[in-house]
C-alpha positions as CSV (number, residue, x, y, z in Angstrom):
1,X,0.0,0.0,0.0
2,X,1.5,3.3,-1.0
3,X,1.9,6.2,1.4
4,X,-0.7,8.2,-0.6
5,X,-3.2,5.3,-0.3
6,X,-2.6,5.0,3.4
7,X,-3.2,8.7,4.0
8,X,-6.3,8.6,1.8
9,X,-7.6,5.5,3.6
10,X,-7.2,7.2,7.0
11,X,-8.8,10.4,5.7
12,X,-11.6,8.4,4.1
13,X,-12.3,6.6,7.4
14,X,-12.4,9.9,9.3
15,X,-14.7,11.3,6.6
16,X,-17.2,8.6,7.6
17,X,-17.0,9.7,11.3
18,X,-14.5,10.8,13.9
19,X,-12.5,7.8,15.3
20,X,-9.5,6.8,17.4
21,X,-6.7,5.0,15.6
22,X,-8.0,1.7,17.1
23,X,-11.5,2.4,15.8
24,X,-10.1,3.3,12.3
25,X,-8.4,-0.1,12.2
26,X,-11.5,-2.0,13.4
27,X,-13.8,-0.2,10.9
28,X,-11.3,-0.6,8.1
29,X,-11.1,-4.3,8.7
30,X,-14.9,-4.6,7.9
31,X,-14.6,-2.9,4.5
32,X,-11.5,-1.9,2.6
33,X,-9.2,-4.4,4.2
34,X,-11.0,-7.0,2.1
35,X,-9.1,-5.7,-0.9
36,X,-6.3,-3.6,0.6
37,X,-4.7,-4.3,4.0
38,X,-3.6,-1.6,6.4
39,X,-1.9,-2.2,9.8
40,X,-1.7,-0.2,13.1
41,X,1.9,0.4,12.1
42,X,0.7,2.4,9.1
43,X,-2.3,4.1,10.7
44,X,-0.7,5.8,13.7
45,X,2.3,7.3,11.7
46,X,-0.2,8.5,9.1
47,X,-2.4,10.1,11.8
48,X,0.7,11.9,13.3
49,X,1.7,13.2,9.9
50,X,-1.8,14.2,8.9
51,X,-2.1,16.1,12.2
52,X,1.1,18.0,11.6
53,X,-0.2,18.9,8.1
54,X,-3.5,20.1,9.7
55,X,-5.6,17.5,7.8
56,X,-6.8,15.9,11.0
57,X,-7.5,17.3,14.4
58,X,-6.8,15.2,17.5
59,X,-9.2,15.5,20.4
60,X,-8.3,13.8,23.7
61,X,-11.4,12.6,25.4
62,X,-11.8,13.8,29.0
63,X,-11.4,11.0,31.5
64,X,-10.3,8.5,28.8
65,X,-7.1,6.5,29.1
66,X,-5.1,8.0,26.3
67,X,-7.8,7.7,23.7
68,X,-7.5,10.4,21.1
69,X,-10.4,10.8,18.7
70,X,-9.4,12.3,15.3
71,X,-11.6,14.5,13.2
72,X,-11.0,15.3,9.5
73,X,-10.5,19.0,8.8
74,X,-11.6,20.9,5.7
75,X,-8.0,20.7,4.5
76,X,-8.1,16.9,5.0
77,X,-11.4,16.7,3.1
78,X,-9.9,18.7,0.2
79,X,-6.9,16.4,0.1
80,X,-9.1,13.3,0.1
81,X,-11.2,14.8,-2.7
82,X,-8.1,15.6,-4.7
83,X,-6.8,12.0,-4.3
84,X,-10.2,10.6,-5.3
85,X,-10.0,12.3,-8.7
86,X,-6.3,12.3,-9.4
87,X,-5.6,9.8,-12.2
88,X,-4.0,6.6,-10.9
89,X,-2.5,3.5,-12.3
90,X,-5.2,1.9,-14.4
91,X,-3.9,-1.6,-13.5
92,X,-4.0,-1.0,-9.8
93,X,-7.4,-2.5,-8.9
94,X,-6.9,-2.2,-5.2
95,X,-6.5,1.5,-5.3
96,X,-9.4,1.9,-7.7
97,X,-11.6,-0.1,-5.2
98,X,-10.4,2.2,-2.4
99,X,-11.3,5.3,-4.4
100,X,-14.8,3.8,-5.2
101,X,-15.3,2.9,-1.5
102,X,-14.6,6.4,-0.3
103,X,-16.5,8.2,-3.1
104,X,-19.8,9.8,-2.2
105,X,-22.6,8.7,-4.5
106,X,-22.8,12.1,-6.3
107,X,-19.0,11.8,-7.0
108,X,-19.2,8.4,-8.8
109,X,-19.4,10.1,-12.3
110,X,-15.9,11.4,-11.7
111,X,-14.6,7.9,-11.4
112,X,-16.1,6.5,-14.6
113,X,-12.9,7.3,-16.5
114,X,-10.7,5.3,-14.1
115,X,-13.1,2.3,-14.2
116,X,-13.1,2.4,-18.0
117,X,-9.3,2.6,-18.1
118,X,-9.1,-0.4,-15.8
119,X,-11.5,-2.3,-18.0
120,X,-9.4,-1.5,-21.1
121,X,-6.2,-2.5,-19.4
122,X,-7.6,-5.9,-18.5
123,X,-8.9,-6.3,-22.0
124,X,-5.4,-5.6,-23.3
125,X,-4.0,-8.1,-20.9
126,X,-6.4,-10.7,-22.3
127,X,-5.1,-10.0,-25.8
128,X,-1.6,-10.5,-24.4
129,X,-2.6,-13.8,-22.9
130,X,-4.0,-14.9,-26.2
131,X,-0.7,-14.0,-27.9
132,X,1.2,-15.9,-25.2
133,X,-1.0,-18.9,-25.6
134,X,-0.4,-18.9,-29.4
135,X,3.3,-18.6,-28.8
136,X,3.3,-21.5,-26.4
137,X,1.4,-23.7,-28.8
138,X,3.7,-22.8,-31.7
139,X,7.1,-22.6,-30.0
140,X,6.7,-25.0,-27.1
141,X,4.4,-27.7,-28.5
142,X,6.8,-30.5,-27.6
143,X,7.9,-29.2,-24.3
144,X,6.7,-31.5,-21.5
145,X,6.0,-28.5,-19.3
146,X,3.5,-27.0,-21.7
147,X,0.4,-28.2,-19.9
148,X,1.6,-26.6,-16.6
149,X,2.5,-23.4,-18.3
150,X,-0.9,-23.2,-19.9
151,X,-2.5,-23.9,-16.5
152,X,-0.6,-21.0,-15.0
153,X,-1.6,-18.8,-18.0
154,X,-5.2,-19.8,-17.5
155,X,-5.1,-18.3,-14.0
156,X,-4.3,-14.9,-15.4
157,X,-6.9,-15.3,-18.1
158,X,-9.7,-16.1,-15.7
159,X,-8.7,-13.3,-13.4
160,X,-8.7,-10.8,-16.2
161,X,-12.0,-12.0,-17.5
162,X,-13.5,-11.6,-14.1
163,X,-12.1,-8.1,-13.7
164,X,-13.5,-7.1,-17.1
165,X,-16.9,-8.4,-16.1
166,X,-16.7,-6.5,-12.8
167,X,-15.7,-3.3,-14.6
168,X,-18.6,-3.6,-17.0
169,X,-21.0,-4.1,-14.2
170,X,-19.5,-1.2,-12.3
171,X,-19.8,1.1,-15.3
172,X,-23.4,0.1,-15.9
173,X,-24.3,0.7,-12.2
174,X,-22.5,4.0,-12.1
175,X,-24.0,5.2,-15.4
176,X,-27.5,4.1,-14.3
177,X,-27.0,5.9,-10.9
178,X,-25.9,9.0,-12.8
179,X,-29.0,8.9,-15.0
180,X,-31.4,8.5,-12.2
181,X,-29.7,11.3,-10.2
182,X,-30.2,13.7,-13.2
183,X,-33.9,12.9,-13.5
């Protein structure tokens, strides 16, 4: 997980509601951790840095035993929004999912391009796998390892096919949501 993704994940969690570092980790485990892990060792340094940059505001609870609840500031909200819509690597499905997770429903239209780019990159990967399969059949036809190599290749093919189907569903859902919001 890149430092930018960690910062965005922490800001995104705090955008949902003010939380302690422990609460961030617990809530994160129920959602985004299913596709992008984050540890306490990443959360607390990010909170410290975000605090120094005035993107989060710590608030020690009276009578609590060291519990500090963090609130996202307007500067933090602005940074999160900028991250959401900054073009990313179209092959990084984990970061794309993180962006979608933290996007508010009215903002989904701004993520149509990244989802479409992801779909295209997976389709290109399928073309590459097809070329690789043809090369294996032509150049390695007598190699006793060919069946295993094809089995490994099939893993990539199935994964990319699944990602293309997901992206098509996501685009349809996002487009339909966009249309119904405009009506």
